[in-house]
mmCIF file of the C-alpha atoms, coordinates in Angstrom:
data_MODEL
# 
_entry.id   MODEL 
# 
loop_
_atom_site.group_PDB 
_atom_site.id 
_atom_site.type_symbol 
_atom_site.label_atom_id 
_atom_site.label_alt_id 
_atom_site.label_comp_id 
_atom_site.label_asym_id 
_atom_site.label_entity_id 
_atom_site.label_seq_id 
_atom_site.pdbx_PDB_ins_code 
_atom_site.Cartn_x 
_atom_site.Cartn_y 
_atom_site.Cartn_z 
_atom_site.occupancy 
_atom_site.B_iso_or_equiv 
_atom_site.pdbx_formal_charge 
_atom_site.auth_seq_id 
_atom_site.auth_comp_id 
_atom_site.auth_asym_id 
_atom_site.auth_atom_id 
_atom_site.pdbx_PDB_model_num 
ATOM 1   C CA . MET A 1 1   ? 79.299  112.418 78.877  1.00 0.00 ? 1   MET A CA 1 
ATOM 2   C CA . LYS A 1 2   ? 76.636  114.522 80.536  1.00 0.00 ? 2   LYS A CA 1 
ATOM 3   C CA . ARG A 1 3   ? 75.151  111.381 82.070  1.00 0.00 ? 3   ARG A CA 1 
ATOM 4   C CA . PHE A 1 4   ? 78.583  110.394 83.384  1.00 0.00 ? 4   PHE A CA 1 
ATOM 5   C CA . TYR A 1 5   ? 79.032  113.668 85.251  1.00 0.00 ? 5   TYR A CA 1 
ATOM 6   C CA . LEU A 1 6   ? 75.523  113.455 86.647  1.00 0.00 ? 6   LEU A CA 1 
ATOM 7   C CA . LEU A 1 7   ? 76.454  110.007 87.962  1.00 0.00 ? 7   LEU A CA 1 
ATOM 8   C CA . LEU A 1 8   ? 79.538  111.313 89.721  1.00 0.00 ? 8   LEU A CA 1 
ATOM 9   C CA . VAL A 1 9   ? 77.543  114.113 91.300  1.00 0.00 ? 9   VAL A CA 1 
ATOM 10  C CA . ALA A 1 10  ? 75.054  111.580 92.616  1.00 0.00 ? 10  ALA A CA 1 
ATOM 11  C CA . VAL A 1 11  ? 77.817  109.476 94.141  1.00 0.00 ? 11  VAL A CA 1 
ATOM 12  C CA . ALA A 1 12  ? 79.402  112.496 95.767  1.00 0.00 ? 12  ALA A CA 1 
ATOM 13  C CA . ALA A 1 13  ? 76.082  113.428 97.341  1.00 0.00 ? 13  ALA A CA 1 
ATOM 14  C CA . ILE A 1 14  ? 75.755  109.973 98.889  1.00 0.00 ? 14  ILE A CA 1 
ATOM 15  C CA . GLY A 1 15  ? 79.206  109.599 100.361 1.00 0.00 ? 15  GLY A CA 1 
ATOM 16  C CA . GLY A 1 16  ? 82.032  111.880 101.278 1.00 0.00 ? 16  GLY A CA 1 
ATOM 17  C CA . GLY A 1 17  ? 84.898  109.944 102.876 1.00 0.00 ? 17  GLY A CA 1 
ATOM 18  C CA . ALA A 1 18  ? 86.342  106.438 102.721 1.00 0.00 ? 18  ALA A CA 1 
ATOM 19  C CA . LEU A 1 19  ? 84.539  103.730 104.660 1.00 0.00 ? 19  LEU A CA 1 
ATOM 20  C CA . TRP A 1 20  ? 86.567  101.776 107.077 1.00 0.00 ? 20  TRP A CA 1 
ATOM 21  C CA . TYR A 1 21  ? 84.547  98.845  108.145 1.00 0.00 ? 21  TYR A CA 1 
ATOM 22  C CA . GLY A 1 22  ? 86.139  98.583  111.574 1.00 0.00 ? 22  GLY A CA 1 
ATOM 23  C CA . SER A 1 23  ? 89.905  98.417  111.338 1.00 0.00 ? 23  SER A CA 1 
ATOM 24  C CA . GLN A 1 24  ? 90.479  102.150 111.882 1.00 0.00 ? 24  GLN A CA 1 
ATOM 25  C CA . GLN A 1 25  ? 93.902  103.494 112.670 1.00 0.00 ? 25  GLN A CA 1 
ATOM 26  C CA . SER A 1 26  ? 96.272  106.116 111.456 1.00 0.00 ? 26  SER A CA 1 
ATOM 27  C CA . VAL A 1 27  ? 98.754  104.704 109.016 1.00 0.00 ? 27  VAL A CA 1 
ATOM 28  C CA . PRO A 1 28  ? 102.373 105.786 109.464 1.00 0.00 ? 28  PRO A CA 1 
ATOM 29  C CA . PRO A 1 29  ? 104.769 105.698 106.529 1.00 0.00 ? 29  PRO A CA 1 
ATOM 30  C CA . ALA A 1 30  ? 104.795 102.166 105.174 1.00 0.00 ? 30  ALA A CA 1 
ATOM 31  C CA . PRO A 1 31  ? 107.565 100.042 106.660 1.00 0.00 ? 31  PRO A CA 1 
ATOM 32  C CA . ALA A 1 32  ? 110.333 98.683  104.506 1.00 0.00 ? 32  ALA A CA 1 
ATOM 33  C CA . ALA A 1 33  ? 109.508 95.476  102.697 1.00 0.00 ? 33  ALA A CA 1 
ATOM 34  C CA . PRO A 1 34  ? 111.051 92.252  104.056 1.00 0.00 ? 34  PRO A CA 1 
ATOM 35  C CA . SER A 1 35  ? 114.802 91.871  103.811 1.00 0.00 ? 35  SER A CA 1 
ATOM 36  C CA . ALA A 1 36  ? 115.065 89.951  100.517 1.00 0.00 ? 36  ALA A CA 1 
ATOM 37  C CA . PRO A 1 37  ? 115.849 91.979  97.393  1.00 0.00 ? 37  PRO A CA 1 
ATOM 38  C CA . LEU A 1 38  ? 113.009 93.441  95.359  1.00 0.00 ? 38  LEU A CA 1 
ATOM 39  C CA . PRO A 1 39  ? 113.623 92.408  91.742  1.00 0.00 ? 39  PRO A CA 1 
ATOM 40  C CA . VAL A 1 40  ? 110.458 93.882  90.218  1.00 0.00 ? 40  VAL A CA 1 
ATOM 41  C CA . ALA A 1 41  ? 110.037 97.612  89.677  1.00 0.00 ? 41  ALA A CA 1 
ATOM 42  C CA . ALA A 1 42  ? 106.996 99.322  91.184  1.00 0.00 ? 42  ALA A CA 1 
ATOM 43  C CA . ALA A 1 43  ? 106.153 101.205 88.019  1.00 0.00 ? 43  ALA A CA 1 
ATOM 44  C CA . ASP A 1 44  ? 104.383 98.374  86.198  1.00 0.00 ? 44  ASP A CA 1 
ATOM 45  C CA . ALA A 1 45  ? 101.172 100.425 85.955  1.00 0.00 ? 45  ALA A CA 1 
ATOM 46  C CA . PHE A 1 46  ? 99.207  97.617  87.617  1.00 0.00 ? 46  PHE A CA 1 
ATOM 47  C CA . ARG A 1 47  ? 95.845  98.839  88.924  1.00 0.00 ? 47  ARG A CA 1 
ATOM 48  C CA . GLY A 1 48  ? 94.540  95.792  90.737  1.00 0.00 ? 48  GLY A CA 1 
ATOM 49  C CA . PHE A 1 49  ? 92.692  92.580  89.937  1.00 0.00 ? 49  PHE A CA 1 
ATOM 50  C CA . THR A 1 50  ? 89.099  92.949  88.816  1.00 0.00 ? 50  THR A CA 1 
ATOM 51  C CA . LEU A 1 51  ? 85.842  91.021  88.733  1.00 0.00 ? 51  LEU A CA 1 
ATOM 52  C CA . GLY A 1 52  ? 83.059  91.804  86.299  1.00 0.00 ? 52  GLY A CA 1 
ATOM 53  C CA . SER A 1 53  ? 82.575  93.253  82.862  1.00 0.00 ? 53  SER A CA 1 
ATOM 54  C CA . ASP A 1 54  ? 84.685  96.102  81.555  1.00 0.00 ? 54  ASP A CA 1 
ATOM 55  C CA . SER A 1 55  ? 81.452  97.593  80.242  1.00 0.00 ? 55  SER A CA 1 
ATOM 56  C CA . ALA A 1 56  ? 79.784  97.713  83.672  1.00 0.00 ? 56  ALA A CA 1 
ATOM 57  C CA . PRO A 1 57  ? 78.447  101.237 84.316  1.00 0.00 ? 57  PRO A CA 1 
ATOM 58  C CA . LEU A 1 58  ? 79.878  101.424 87.848  1.00 0.00 ? 58  LEU A CA 1 
ATOM 59  C CA . GLU A 1 59  ? 83.085  100.305 89.520  1.00 0.00 ? 59  GLU A CA 1 
ATOM 60  C CA . VAL A 1 60  ? 83.956  99.790  93.178  1.00 0.00 ? 60  VAL A CA 1 
ATOM 61  C CA . THR A 1 61  ? 87.585  99.863  94.239  1.00 0.00 ? 61  THR A CA 1 
ATOM 62  C CA . GLU A 1 62  ? 88.255  98.097  97.525  1.00 0.00 ? 62  GLU A CA 1 
ATOM 63  C CA . TYR A 1 63  ? 91.387  98.706  99.601  1.00 0.00 ? 63  TYR A CA 1 
ATOM 64  C CA . SER A 1 64  ? 91.869  95.635  101.747 1.00 0.00 ? 64  SER A CA 1 
ATOM 65  C CA . ASP A 1 65  ? 94.224  93.786  104.080 1.00 0.00 ? 65  ASP A CA 1 
ATOM 66  C CA . PHE A 1 66  ? 94.245  89.981  104.066 1.00 0.00 ? 66  PHE A CA 1 
ATOM 67  C CA . GLU A 1 67  ? 94.973  89.819  107.805 1.00 0.00 ? 67  GLU A CA 1 
ATOM 68  C CA . CYS A 1 68  ? 92.185  92.247  108.730 1.00 0.00 ? 68  CYS A CA 1 
ATOM 69  C CA . PRO A 1 69  ? 89.234  90.483  110.442 1.00 0.00 ? 69  PRO A CA 1 
ATOM 70  C CA . PHE A 1 70  ? 86.753  93.060  109.136 1.00 0.00 ? 70  PHE A CA 1 
ATOM 71  C CA . CYS A 1 71  ? 88.015  92.463  105.590 1.00 0.00 ? 71  CYS A CA 1 
ATOM 72  C CA . ALA A 1 72  ? 87.585  88.720  106.090 1.00 0.00 ? 72  ALA A CA 1 
ATOM 73  C CA . SER A 1 73  ? 84.027  89.235  107.328 1.00 0.00 ? 73  SER A CA 1 
ATOM 74  C CA . PHE A 1 74  ? 83.206  91.384  104.319 1.00 0.00 ? 74  PHE A CA 1 
ATOM 75  C CA . ALA A 1 75  ? 84.815  88.915  101.891 1.00 0.00 ? 75  ALA A CA 1 
ATOM 76  C CA . THR A 1 76  ? 83.032  85.873  103.280 1.00 0.00 ? 76  THR A CA 1 
ATOM 77  C CA . VAL A 1 77  ? 79.604  87.304  104.162 1.00 0.00 ? 77  VAL A CA 1 
ATOM 78  C CA . GLN A 1 78  ? 78.915  90.288  101.901 1.00 0.00 ? 78  GLN A CA 1 
ATOM 79  C CA . MET A 1 79  ? 81.071  89.712  98.841  1.00 0.00 ? 79  MET A CA 1 
ATOM 80  C CA . PRO A 1 80  ? 79.440  86.450  97.661  1.00 0.00 ? 80  PRO A CA 1 
ATOM 81  C CA . VAL A 1 81  ? 76.073  88.236  97.504  1.00 0.00 ? 81  VAL A CA 1 
ATOM 82  C CA . ILE A 1 82  ? 77.624  91.229  95.719  1.00 0.00 ? 82  ILE A CA 1 
ATOM 83  C CA . ARG A 1 83  ? 79.177  88.885  93.167  1.00 0.00 ? 83  ARG A CA 1 
ATOM 84  C CA . GLU A 1 84  ? 75.846  87.185  92.519  1.00 0.00 ? 84  GLU A CA 1 
ATOM 85  C CA . GLN A 1 85  ? 73.559  90.219  92.494  1.00 0.00 ? 85  GLN A CA 1 
ATOM 86  C CA . LEU A 1 86  ? 75.735  92.972  91.055  1.00 0.00 ? 86  LEU A CA 1 
ATOM 87  C CA . ILE A 1 87  ? 78.901  91.686  89.427  1.00 0.00 ? 87  ILE A CA 1 
ATOM 88  C CA . SER A 1 88  ? 77.595  88.638  87.562  1.00 0.00 ? 88  SER A CA 1 
ATOM 89  C CA . THR A 1 89  ? 74.615  90.657  86.321  1.00 0.00 ? 89  THR A CA 1 
ATOM 90  C CA . GLY A 1 90  ? 76.869  93.252  84.671  1.00 0.00 ? 90  GLY A CA 1 
ATOM 91  C CA . LYS A 1 91  ? 75.819  96.117  86.923  1.00 0.00 ? 91  LYS A CA 1 
ATOM 92  C CA . LEU A 1 92  ? 79.153  96.491  88.709  1.00 0.00 ? 92  LEU A CA 1 
ATOM 93  C CA . ARG A 1 93  ? 82.860  95.865  88.243  1.00 0.00 ? 93  ARG A CA 1 
ATOM 94  C CA . TRP A 1 94  ? 84.973  95.248  91.367  1.00 0.00 ? 94  TRP A CA 1 
ATOM 95  C CA . ARG A 1 95  ? 88.633  96.212  91.689  1.00 0.00 ? 95  ARG A CA 1 
ATOM 96  C CA . PHE A 1 96  ? 90.827  94.916  94.533  1.00 0.00 ? 96  PHE A CA 1 
ATOM 97  C CA . ARG A 1 97  ? 93.754  96.982  95.813  1.00 0.00 ? 97  ARG A CA 1 
ATOM 98  C CA . ASP A 1 98  ? 96.146  95.911  98.555  1.00 0.00 ? 98  ASP A CA 1 
ATOM 99  C CA . PHE A 1 99  ? 96.455  98.020  101.681 1.00 0.00 ? 99  PHE A CA 1 
ATOM 100 C CA . PRO A 1 100 ? 98.331  95.874  104.225 1.00 0.00 ? 100 PRO A CA 1 
ATOM 101 C CA . LEU A 1 101 ? 98.336  97.643  107.579 1.00 0.00 ? 101 LEU A CA 1 
ATOM 102 C CA . PRO A 1 102 ? 101.684 97.905  109.370 1.00 0.00 ? 102 PRO A CA 1 
ATOM 103 C CA . SER A 1 103 ? 100.157 96.492  112.563 1.00 0.00 ? 103 SER A CA 1 
ATOM 104 C CA . HIS A 1 104 ? 99.501  93.162  110.851 1.00 0.00 ? 104 HIS A CA 1 
ATOM 105 C CA . LYS A 1 105 ? 102.580 90.963  110.860 1.00 0.00 ? 105 LYS A CA 1 
ATOM 106 C CA . TYR A 1 106 ? 101.787 88.737  107.880 1.00 0.00 ? 106 TYR A CA 1 
ATOM 107 C CA . SER A 1 107 ? 99.435  90.892  105.806 1.00 0.00 ? 107 SER A CA 1 
ATOM 108 C CA . ARG A 1 108 ? 102.076 91.768  103.221 1.00 0.00 ? 108 ARG A CA 1 
ATOM 109 C CA . TYR A 1 109 ? 103.157 88.157  102.970 1.00 0.00 ? 109 TYR A CA 1 
ATOM 110 C CA . ALA A 1 110 ? 99.546  87.139  102.349 1.00 0.00 ? 110 ALA A CA 1 
ATOM 111 C CA . ALA A 1 111 ? 99.215  89.868  99.723  1.00 0.00 ? 111 ALA A CA 1 
ATOM 112 C CA . LEU A 1 112 ? 102.358 88.565  98.035  1.00 0.00 ? 112 LEU A CA 1 
ATOM 113 C CA . GLY A 1 113 ? 100.817 85.092  97.990  1.00 0.00 ? 113 GLY A CA 1 
ATOM 114 C CA . ALA A 1 114 ? 97.733  86.426  96.244  1.00 0.00 ? 114 ALA A CA 1 
ATOM 115 C CA . GLN A 1 115 ? 99.836  88.360  93.743  1.00 0.00 ? 115 GLN A CA 1 
ATOM 116 C CA . CYS A 1 116 ? 101.916 85.273  92.988  1.00 0.00 ? 116 CYS A CA 1 
ATOM 117 C CA . ALA A 1 117 ? 98.710  83.308  92.465  1.00 0.00 ? 117 ALA A CA 1 
ATOM 118 C CA . GLY A 1 118 ? 97.543  86.097  90.170  1.00 0.00 ? 118 GLY A CA 1 
ATOM 119 C CA . GLU A 1 119 ? 100.662 85.581  88.098  1.00 0.00 ? 119 GLU A CA 1 
ATOM 120 C CA . GLN A 1 120 ? 99.210  82.159  87.283  1.00 0.00 ? 120 GLN A CA 1 
ATOM 121 C CA . GLY A 1 121 ? 95.704  83.523  86.699  1.00 0.00 ? 121 GLY A CA 1 
ATOM 122 C CA . LYS A 1 122 ? 94.291  82.554  90.098  1.00 0.00 ? 122 LYS A CA 1 
ATOM 123 C CA . PHE A 1 123 ? 94.289  85.703  92.210  1.00 0.00 ? 123 PHE A CA 1 
ATOM 124 C CA . TRP A 1 124 ? 90.623  85.417  93.200  1.00 0.00 ? 124 TRP A CA 1 
ATOM 125 C CA . GLU A 1 125 ? 90.989  81.756  94.094  1.00 0.00 ? 125 GLU A CA 1 
ATOM 126 C CA . MET A 1 126 ? 93.831  82.623  96.484  1.00 0.00 ? 126 MET A CA 1 
ATOM 127 C CA . HIS A 1 127 ? 91.880  85.649  97.740  1.00 0.00 ? 127 HIS A CA 1 
ATOM 128 C CA . ASP A 1 128 ? 89.078  83.281  98.721  1.00 0.00 ? 128 ASP A CA 1 
ATOM 129 C CA . GLN A 1 129 ? 91.440  80.792  100.347 1.00 0.00 ? 129 GLN A CA 1 
ATOM 130 C CA . LEU A 1 130 ? 93.074  83.486  102.473 1.00 0.00 ? 130 LEU A CA 1 
ATOM 131 C CA . PHE A 1 131 ? 89.766  84.916  103.666 1.00 0.00 ? 131 PHE A CA 1 
ATOM 132 C CA . ASN A 1 132 ? 87.709  81.724  103.932 1.00 0.00 ? 132 ASN A CA 1 
ATOM 133 C CA . ASN A 1 133 ? 90.403  80.056  106.045 1.00 0.00 ? 133 ASN A CA 1 
ATOM 134 C CA . HIS A 1 134 ? 91.174  83.093  108.156 1.00 0.00 ? 134 HIS A CA 1 
ATOM 135 C CA . GLN A 1 135 ? 92.226  81.218  111.274 1.00 0.00 ? 135 GLN A CA 1 
ATOM 136 C CA . TRP A 1 136 ? 95.832  81.715  110.157 1.00 0.00 ? 136 TRP A CA 1 
ATOM 137 C CA . ALA A 1 137 ? 95.505  85.417  110.981 1.00 0.00 ? 137 ALA A CA 1 
ATOM 138 C CA . GLN A 1 138 ? 94.737  84.725  114.648 1.00 0.00 ? 138 GLN A CA 1 
ATOM 139 C CA . THR A 1 139 ? 97.518  82.267  115.436 1.00 0.00 ? 139 THR A CA 1 
ATOM 140 C CA . GLY A 1 140 ? 100.536 84.557  115.087 1.00 0.00 ? 140 GLY A CA 1 
ATOM 141 C CA . LYS A 1 141 ? 102.400 81.652  113.494 1.00 0.00 ? 141 LYS A CA 1 
ATOM 142 C CA . ASN A 1 142 ? 104.376 81.935  110.279 1.00 0.00 ? 142 ASN A CA 1 
ATOM 143 C CA . PRO A 1 143 ? 101.838 80.970  107.579 1.00 0.00 ? 143 PRO A CA 1 
ATOM 144 C CA . ARG A 1 144 ? 104.335 80.101  104.844 1.00 0.00 ? 144 ARG A CA 1 
ATOM 145 C CA . GLY A 1 145 ? 103.507 76.389  104.816 1.00 0.00 ? 145 GLY A CA 1 
ATOM 146 C CA . LEU A 1 146 ? 99.763  77.005  105.049 1.00 0.00 ? 146 LEU A CA 1 
ATOM 147 C CA . PHE A 1 147 ? 99.811  79.471  102.174 1.00 0.00 ? 147 PHE A CA 1 
ATOM 148 C CA . ARG A 1 148 ? 101.690 76.919  100.127 1.00 0.00 ? 148 ARG A CA 1 
ATOM 149 C CA . ASP A 1 149 ? 98.926  74.430  100.928 1.00 0.00 ? 149 ASP A CA 1 
ATOM 150 C CA . PHE A 1 150 ? 96.408  76.997  99.654  1.00 0.00 ? 150 PHE A CA 1 
ATOM 151 C CA . ALA A 1 151 ? 98.464  77.345  96.480  1.00 0.00 ? 151 ALA A CA 1 
ATOM 152 C CA . ARG A 1 152 ? 98.420  73.588  96.011  1.00 0.00 ? 152 ARG A CA 1 
ATOM 153 C CA . ALA A 1 153 ? 94.666  73.422  96.660  1.00 0.00 ? 153 ALA A CA 1 
ATOM 154 C CA . ILE A 1 154 ? 93.882  75.889  93.873  1.00 0.00 ? 154 ILE A CA 1 
ATOM 155 C CA . GLY A 1 155 ? 96.155  74.126  91.414  1.00 0.00 ? 155 GLY A CA 1 
ATOM 156 C CA . LEU A 1 156 ? 99.153  76.433  91.197  1.00 0.00 ? 156 LEU A CA 1 
ATOM 157 C CA . ASP A 1 157 ? 102.500 75.345  89.826  1.00 0.00 ? 157 ASP A CA 1 
ATOM 158 C CA . LEU A 1 158 ? 104.318 75.226  93.178  1.00 0.00 ? 158 LEU A CA 1 
ATOM 159 C CA . ASP A 1 159 ? 107.777 75.701  91.710  1.00 0.00 ? 159 ASP A CA 1 
ATOM 160 C CA . LYS A 1 160 ? 106.668 78.942  90.077  1.00 0.00 ? 160 LYS A CA 1 
ATOM 161 C CA . TYR A 1 161 ? 104.797 79.987  93.209  1.00 0.00 ? 161 TYR A CA 1 
ATOM 162 C CA . ASP A 1 162 ? 107.851 79.343  95.413  1.00 0.00 ? 162 ASP A CA 1 
ATOM 163 C CA . ALA A 1 163 ? 110.131 81.296  93.079  1.00 0.00 ? 163 ALA A CA 1 
ATOM 164 C CA . CYS A 1 164 ? 107.716 84.208  93.073  1.00 0.00 ? 164 CYS A CA 1 
ATOM 165 C CA . MET A 1 165 ? 107.368 84.237  96.865  1.00 0.00 ? 165 MET A CA 1 
ATOM 166 C CA . ASP A 1 166 ? 111.060 83.732  97.626  1.00 0.00 ? 166 ASP A CA 1 
ATOM 167 C CA . GLY A 1 167 ? 111.997 86.528  95.239  1.00 0.00 ? 167 GLY A CA 1 
ATOM 168 C CA . GLN A 1 168 ? 109.220 88.812  96.553  1.00 0.00 ? 168 GLN A CA 1 
ATOM 169 C CA . ARG A 1 169 ? 108.479 89.529  92.926  1.00 0.00 ? 169 ARG A CA 1 
ATOM 170 C CA . TYR A 1 170 ? 105.538 91.841  93.592  1.00 0.00 ? 170 TYR A CA 1 
ATOM 171 C CA . ALA A 1 171 ? 106.642 93.603  96.784  1.00 0.00 ? 171 ALA A CA 1 
ATOM 172 C CA . ALA A 1 172 ? 107.154 96.875  94.951  1.00 0.00 ? 172 ALA A CA 1 
ATOM 173 C CA . ARG A 1 173 ? 103.701 96.541  93.385  1.00 0.00 ? 173 ARG A CA 1 
ATOM 174 C CA . LEU A 1 174 ? 102.208 96.218  96.878  1.00 0.00 ? 174 LEU A CA 1 
ATOM 175 C CA . GLU A 1 175 ? 104.078 99.302  98.045  1.00 0.00 ? 175 GLU A CA 1 
ATOM 176 C CA . ALA A 1 176 ? 102.721 101.260 95.091  1.00 0.00 ? 176 ALA A CA 1 
ATOM 177 C CA . SER A 1 177 ? 99.190  100.168 96.017  1.00 0.00 ? 177 SER A CA 1 
ATOM 178 C CA . VAL A 1 178 ? 99.680  101.338 99.612  1.00 0.00 ? 178 VAL A CA 1 
ATOM 179 C CA . GLN A 1 179 ? 101.012 104.696 98.458  1.00 0.00 ? 179 GLN A CA 1 
ATOM 180 C CA . GLU A 1 180 ? 98.034  105.097 96.144  1.00 0.00 ? 180 GLU A CA 1 
ATOM 181 C CA . GLY A 1 181 ? 95.648  104.390 99.011  1.00 0.00 ? 181 GLY A CA 1 
ATOM 182 C CA . GLU A 1 182 ? 97.408  106.827 101.320 1.00 0.00 ? 182 GLU A CA 1 
ATOM 183 C CA . ALA A 1 183 ? 97.214  109.538 98.659  1.00 0.00 ? 183 ALA A CA 1 
ATOM 184 C CA . LEU A 1 184 ? 93.451  108.966 98.503  1.00 0.00 ? 184 LEU A CA 1 
ATOM 185 C CA . GLY A 1 185 ? 93.109  109.233 102.269 1.00 0.00 ? 185 GLY A CA 1 
ATOM 186 C CA . VAL A 1 186 ? 92.671  105.541 103.110 1.00 0.00 ? 186 VAL A CA 1 
ATOM 187 C CA . ARG A 1 187 ? 93.306  104.999 106.819 1.00 0.00 ? 187 ARG A CA 1 
ATOM 188 C CA . GLY A 1 188 ? 91.686  101.651 107.510 1.00 0.00 ? 188 GLY A CA 1 
ATOM 189 C CA . THR A 1 189 ? 90.391  98.528  105.834 1.00 0.00 ? 189 THR A CA 1 
ATOM 190 C CA . PRO A 1 190 ? 88.266  97.726  104.032 1.00 0.00 ? 190 PRO A CA 1 
ATOM 191 C CA . SER A 1 191 ? 87.753  101.096 102.360 1.00 0.00 ? 191 SER A CA 1 
ATOM 192 C CA . PHE A 1 192 ? 85.674  101.566 99.234  1.00 0.00 ? 192 PHE A CA 1 
ATOM 193 C CA . PHE A 1 193 ? 85.504  104.034 96.372  1.00 0.00 ? 193 PHE A CA 1 
ATOM 194 C CA . LEU A 1 194 ? 82.589  104.031 93.956  1.00 0.00 ? 194 LEU A CA 1 
ATOM 195 C CA . SER A 1 195 ? 83.538  105.159 90.458  1.00 0.00 ? 195 SER A CA 1 
ATOM 196 C CA . GLY A 1 196 ? 86.426  107.098 91.968  1.00 0.00 ? 196 GLY A CA 1 
ATOM 197 C CA . ARG A 1 197 ? 84.474  108.718 94.799  1.00 0.00 ? 197 ARG A CA 1 
ATOM 198 C CA . PRO A 1 198 ? 84.828  107.800 98.498  1.00 0.00 ? 198 PRO A CA 1 
ATOM 199 C CA . TYR A 1 199 ? 81.949  105.708 99.793  1.00 0.00 ? 199 TYR A CA 1 
ATOM 200 C CA . THR A 1 200 ? 80.758  106.218 103.376 1.00 0.00 ? 200 THR A CA 1 
ATOM 201 C CA . GLY A 1 201 ? 77.700  103.978 103.455 1.00 0.00 ? 201 GLY A CA 1 
ATOM 202 C CA . ARG A 1 202 ? 77.535  100.688 105.288 1.00 0.00 ? 202 ARG A CA 1 
ATOM 203 C CA . GLY A 1 203 ? 79.644  97.910  103.828 1.00 0.00 ? 203 GLY A CA 1 
ATOM 204 C CA . THR A 1 204 ? 76.775  95.491  103.270 1.00 0.00 ? 204 THR A CA 1 
ATOM 205 C CA . SER A 1 205 ? 75.520  93.822  100.130 1.00 0.00 ? 205 SER A CA 1 
ATOM 206 C CA . ASP A 1 206 ? 72.071  95.353  100.647 1.00 0.00 ? 206 ASP A CA 1 
ATOM 207 C CA . ASP A 1 207 ? 73.472  98.874  100.803 1.00 0.00 ? 207 ASP A CA 1 
ATOM 208 C CA . PHE A 1 208 ? 75.688  98.386  97.777  1.00 0.00 ? 208 PHE A CA 1 
ATOM 209 C CA . LYS A 1 209 ? 72.768  96.934  95.832  1.00 0.00 ? 209 LYS A CA 1 
ATOM 210 C CA . ALA A 1 210 ? 70.439  99.789  96.761  1.00 0.00 ? 210 ALA A CA 1 
ATOM 211 C CA . LEU A 1 211 ? 73.021  102.369 95.764  1.00 0.00 ? 211 LEU A CA 1 
ATOM 212 C CA . VAL A 1 212 ? 73.988  100.667 92.502  1.00 0.00 ? 212 VAL A CA 1 
ATOM 213 C CA . ASP A 1 213 ? 70.340  100.165 91.528  1.00 0.00 ? 213 ASP A CA 1 
ATOM 214 C CA . SER A 1 214 ? 69.596  103.819 92.274  1.00 0.00 ? 214 SER A CA 1 
ATOM 215 C CA . LEU A 1 215 ? 72.547  105.125 90.298  1.00 0.00 ? 215 LEU A CA 1 
ATOM 216 C CA . THR A 1 216 ? 71.961  102.753 87.405  1.00 0.00 ? 216 THR A CA 1 
ATOM 217 C CA . LYS A 1 217 ? 68.406  104.053 87.035  1.00 0.00 ? 217 LYS A CA 1 
ATOM 218 C CA . LYS A 1 218 ? 69.667  107.634 87.014  1.00 0.00 ? 218 LYS A CA 1 
ATOM 219 C CA . HIS A 1 219 ? 72.316  106.717 84.469  1.00 0.00 ? 219 HIS A CA 1 
ATOM 220 C CA . LYS A 1 220 ? 69.742  105.362 81.983  1.00 0.00 ? 220 LYS A CA 1 
# 
C-alpha cells in the first residue's frame, strides 16, 4: 500500500491537468441524444473497454472522440507502439472512455457503432476501423452505410448490429461517460489520466514509455 501511494505522488508531480492533444474547446452541457428512444439505462456501471492485463501496475484512461482528427492521429501513429511496448508486455493497462464533442456531428453515432461492436466482443476492431479509415470524418456525409461496412469487415452479426444501432442501445452509456469526463475536468480530446491522475505530458509513445518505465522502477 505504501508503494501505491508513492506511485500516485510521483504521477502527481509529473502532471497536473488533463492533456488535450489539440482539440481544445470549452464543452457546454451535452446535447440531447438523437431523437430515437433510449431503451438502456445509463446506470449499468460500465467503465470503458480495456486493453492489457488486469494485473498491470499502471493504467491509462483515455477520453476520446472518434471524429476528432487529433484522436485519429494518436490512435493510428502512437497507439500501435504503446500496445506493443507497454500493453502487450504487461506494464500498462489502457481504458477507453467516450467523450464525443458537441461540435462533431457524427461523433456520437461513431461511438454508438463501437459500443454495438463491443456488444459482440469486437470494440477494439471497430475502434481501429473508425480511426484507420478516418476519411469519413472529413466528408460531412452520413456515415451509416460506411459504418455498416466496417461492421461487416470485422465479422459482426449485422442483424444484431442494426438492432443495436437503430435502438441506440448504448446512448445513455455514452452520456454517462461524457458526464464522468466533465466531472474530471476534461475539455478536449484526447485527454489522458494515469492511474487516476491527470497527465499533462506529450501524447507520444516515447513519452508514455519513459514515464511508465520510470514509475515502474519506483514501484518495485
